C-alpha angles and dihedrals in degrees: 000000000000119000120256092257093050092045090057089054091048092051092050092049092049090051090053091048090054091050089051091050089053090054093042091240096149094171089061090044090057093046093051093045092052090049089055092048091054087060098036114016093189098050104137096201091054092048090052093048092047092051090050092050091049092051095048115089093222114113115273114161139352097224116113118242097269091052092047088055092052091053095055114108118244120279094029113124118206108220117238119243110278100201145009093274091055090047092053090048091050091052091051091048089064089071109014126067115239093244089058095043092050092048093050092049091047091050092050091049091053094041089242129127097130094139136227140246110248142167099235135175110226125203124198119188128175137176111247120216091026097125096059091040092053090053091057098048138063111260091244091054092047091050089052091052093048093046088056091046093050090057089060093043097047101041095070090048091060094039088064092040098250126149123248103221103174145006109210110185098272099005143059135212117208133168138199121212103046144112083355115030127206125192090234100046095132090054091048091051093052092046089050090050092051091048091051092053093045097039096052093061096085090048090050089058091048092052091046092053095044103037103013091237130142119210137152142186135234130193132209124190136187135169123214151118114297140155112250121198150119126294117191135022142263112001092332093083131140119202103204148148130255129193146081093282091069091060091058091050089054091049090051089056095044093054097041118107116243112276095025141105114223123189136187127247092255091058092042091056090059100048107021096121092055103056143042116242140190117239109288121258130203119235132187116245124192110248094021117109093207132039115262128226119252125193126199113214116227096184145285117314116254088229107024119215125232124272086208124085135036120262111254094013126092142160136188120247106286130203096003103100094120093049092047089052092053092050092046090057092049090051091048089053090049091051088053090055103267117129123212152169123239124190111196109190134182142128122275112294096010092122108269095136092047090052090049089053090050090049090053090055089050090050091051089052093048102040104017135264093282096051110127113268109165122185130202124174136200113237118215095223095045099063091115096047106103114237090355093146093057094039088064091065095040092052089051091051092053094041093240114163130200095251096047114123120238091255091051090050091052091050093050092048091048089056097067116203112254091226091085120090111247093246093060100031098088092041092054093048093051091048093051092048090051093048094050091051094044110123094000132112093244114146127240133054115317129193111245140188116346093358092059092045093049092052092048094046091047091049094050093044091051096044097049095039090054092046094050092044088058094049135348104274135201116208108195115200105187125185089017089166086077095050119118116250092246092057091049092050089051091049092050089052090051093053088089088073091074089074091053108039139016096269122142121202104205105191121185122185147136116271095252109146094201094057122095089241090070089062089057090052092050093047093048097048095044102038101031106028090145090060099035129107123177123198118187117193116210130186119291117261119253090257093050091047089053090052092048091050092049093046094051101041125006097186117196120214092013119151112259092239093061096077092042092051095049095045092047094050096043096049097207095310108138094205092052090051091049094049093049090052090048088053090052089056097041094049093047094244086129126033122210117204140142090287093058134258118328135188117238104237098218094055118111114214090216090058095060105114127221106265113260095235092051089048088054093046093051094040089054089056091048092049091060089067124095115257097259093048090048092051091049090053091051093050090048090051090058091056092053146256088309121031136185120237092227094056092046091049092053095051098039122099111261090232092065117093092224100188091052092049093049089051089051091051091049092050089050086054092235095120137014137193113271101183147327104219126113088354134356106270134188132195134201111249088224125023086215089064089054091047093050092051091046093048091057093062118096115248094243090051091049090056091051093047093047090053091050090050093049093050091047091054090049089052094049099042103033094142096041103045094136089064090054097036094109091055093044091050091051096047097045091045091053089046092055092242096145102181096046091043089053093048094051095040090059091045091049092047092051091048092050092045091053088055091044090240085149100175092050091046091053091050093053095043092049090054090047091052092050091050094043093054089057091062141033117284133165120256093251092053093051091046092048091054095050093044093046091053091044092052091052090049093048093049088052090050093247096134097153092060091043091054091046090054093049090049088052089053091048091052090048089055094047096047091048095042088241109143093182091066091044092050093051091051095047093049098052091042090054089052092057091051090046100056130079089221092053127047100307110210114145095190094055092041092052093049092050093045093052091051093046094047091058090049092048092051091047091052092041086234104163095177091058092042092056090048093049092051087051088053090052089053089053090050091057089049094057102026124043092354093226093158094178089058089044088056090053092054091045094052091049090051092049092048093054094041093051092043092057098035096250097159097171093051089047089057093047091051094045089049092060102029086067088071092058092046092052093047095053090046099258095133100161092050092046093048092049093050093047094048092046090054090046091056091052093050090051093047094048096039094239095157099175092056091042090054091049091049092050091051091051090048092051089052091058092051092046093049088057095044096254096133098160093055091043093050092054091056093043095052090055091046091052092050091051094045092053094045093054095041096240106154091181095057091041091052093050090048091050090051090054091045089054088060091055092049090047094055093046092054096253095130094162093052091047092054091043091055090052092048091050090051092050091051089058098048101063091116096029125106113285090246091071099055087040090058091050094048089048090051090050090050090053093048093050092044095051089049092050096246091138107178095047088049091055093046092053093045091054090051090051093050091049093053094044097045093101095050132078091244100077091117089063093056092048087073098070088040090058090048092050093050090048092053090049091052094249095137098166092051090046091054092049093049092049095047098085089064090066102036128095131022094270097052097078092080092056089070090067097052092106092136089073089074137251096335100061098059093042095091089072091055095041091050092052096043090048091055089046091051089050087051090238093142096165090057090052090054091047092064114093117234100186112094116247090244133026114269115243122246094013096286124149127228109263096241095043094102090051093047092051091049092052091047089052091052091053091048091048090050088054091051095252093129097159093054089045089056092050092052091047091051090053090047091053092050091051094047093048091047089054093042089234110159087170091065097032104064096058089048091054090051092053091046088052091054093048090051090050091051089050089052098249098129097166091055090045091054092046092052091046091053091049089053092050091051090057090047089052089049091053093043091055089055102046093112098230139034090245093055091045090053093049093048094048091047097049108120098250095044093046090051090054094047091050091052114098 
């Protein structure tokens, strides 16, 4: 009769068995029943439950039939097969694990067997010397030898839960990872290979003694993507693998020396820290262009390394301060003599082991480096080894190693360590002897059932109580989810020690309710709440994930979407982040050298695969699901990261109880609800889980599923297809439905383009173009697709890709003798080369326009002709700057456009003809054309052109000192530019905004606007950052910060050197030289503005902003600095034409101030005062504090000369107030210092 304590354990186990029966979890039923029978071999309930679990076809255990027999408790009779079906099953069980057998039978019953895509580790093993041996022996004798050999070859395969796929005369093929996957399948395969080589040795001696034959074995292993599935029918079925990866496994075996295990580089990458290897060799493989690396395994490392982490990269524990604080307090309590139980829970890779390492460091700090910290770990392939978790520690205590013979083990056990107290020494020795003989055929009396358990429990209680009584002790039990049930029961029984001695049970495991570890958690929190601490690790926050990413791999030159993609897929799981970064390194996507870590430019972020070990980890989780739940997960993965219940219901098999399966998937924490309105929606907790499930589906099944999903979405959203067009395009494309994929790709592209989601629009249009070229489309349809994609690329500033697409269209027209396609491509290409915001190149633009004009006239294509004439107008604007000729082209374009009702082309031409009108002084005509175009852009919703028009309009207002009106236009332009994602327009607008801030005295805001623009133009044409640097040079120069002005001007010249606009950037260079006192260099830089017959018009380009009118000011200040006062007075200040709306030219206050200085130098003080008074009025009208304070200084000096000291002091104080205003708004202490120490400002501040 069991004791009261044991009976309580039996009752709890029987309750758990009954719960498992209710949920049809027959594997758990069998485990619980066997646990009961170890305590009470005659328990009738347990015998009944075990028999039920054995009859049920659901997977139970991976042990082959002989090993199952050895695990049965005494007095249990295994019933003999009752019929032929049972006999066939029994025969199969000799070679096939029960999980596999059950899956095959289930597949046959459902008519399935289609196979799956898997990353699998394959093992080939053959008997060497078999050919010559077979020739010398009778076939019956040779069969006897090979049957014996197969027992030694097959047993390790099943021990590590592999699948025996094929017996091949004198060889076997096995694989690890299907139909049941484990996250450590490569390690299992290598361990099985080592066991085969070691385990065959005794049989080799037996064969040598009996038949005088020598033979050996060799093993080859490779890991790779294969298709796994059934070949055959009825009970003659072979579950096997197919794919190129299996050939490499065979080659590893063929080239391996006898008595060795040889693995490929792919397998080595996954398990390298765990084993010792010989130096790699390169071997030739048929079908491979290059030799492949092969590694021979020596054996397991005495102290295995970690599979976590990346060599050369490290990071401290991130985002776990709260958890570390909790553990620190528990350890402090332990040091003070209080025992405890800690359950540290979290999903795989969430950071449990890292937190344990950190806790060990805390313990060393608290209790000293020698304080007891003892670690035991669950092993994934030892879950059926009774008391395996505690045997690890006992074997360490006695110094028993894996390769010790039985006799050596007995000798070591007999020599008991002297560290045990005398009262527990004999108990521990007896318990170890019993454990080592458990389940073996060793002779002599063995303790069984309750007697054995009592001795073992008494030994462990005594050993750990004595250890903790000597010094506070931490017993770490990591990966407890892999512990065998017997070990967990023993640990639960030992929990009572925490009330007696300072012993801390530190249990770490995954929150899997079906694992034995969960029982330990429940027992601890219910029976020892006063000693219990629970730490649950959740995913890292986005900020902490960012820090982890940056700490591990700060990749230079990486695309911006790389970090976003990795952080989105990994969902705050540190292991997932590490493994993705490792994949980047292993695949060569990033290169690490002395200069740092660099992104390989030709790598596509979307092509980065899910790391193999993460695929295995996630596949192992998925494989634990029942077949219907697993199928539901696969179907959901086809729909997407998030999926609607309605769609899933439509595509699911009617035989699947969908609600039950979704509940199962939620409990397994694979999916969660994302929302209920307008339809119930779910989302995968990790996109990697979705990807792993999706990757397991055969390609032909994927196509079928995608078609079902697409048709389901059409059915559900018949009146809102444009909202779902992106999904429909994706699903029908993956289904191979070309016409529907084309239809929805165009629809999705148009929808994205309307929203200015330019990158998405380009993706959809590119797919549509690829699909369209496979069929027959009209010219207009092909042209529309290419131009639509090009527009999206141009708005996003991606001109190189836009030009490449247009060149592709041109080539398509040439190769197909289709001039309409060629004309369309030439015209839009010319436009890019004709615009300042594109890739301005007048020579290329002119050549393309001339070619396209001939084609347009040949085809009588008036639309294209009007556009080409518009292009030629643009060319004159950016090339030779013959604005009168530009007006001629513009008027011709307008005449054709209006004649044929081409309203959009009319607006484009009006938009840009305004520039020519303004430049030749025709302000009313220019304003009318610009405003007419603006109305059209508003009416048609063309936001990019509206933003460009507003920027141009603001430039006109700014040039004439009307900052308020200009600011209104510019604010709207900035809002539009940002909303449509046009960095080019935004940068131009920011440059113009900087001018407004500069004039109003907001120096810091002006520089900040320029910096923001520069940050957005990294991939923009050089002309754009050149413009921003030139604007910065002008701002610094006008504020007297001379050296910074020169630095920025040189940058601008360097960036603009390849364009036709170098003359424009000479202007700020001339200003910078002038402010630095380099008068000769300033003259040389200014000279191009006044050379050549076509340069005169450049002096009127004030609408381009602050830079264009600066030559007037520089010219006058240069003459003043050269003390050529008469030349200063000879320059006219009055504009050639009257300024519209009463505005004043932006540099008028500065010109009047310089003129006053020349007059004052000539002694004409009164006239100087009059000019300064006019200058003040103009500056105040403009609101230009930048221009006003120097004017006030000069007025103060004139007043002083005229003897009006009070007025002089008042004007000086006003000037200082403005200087203080500007200084307070410089944006940084450094800039404030440089402004206040500029020569002119310092002179003012030093004046009393």
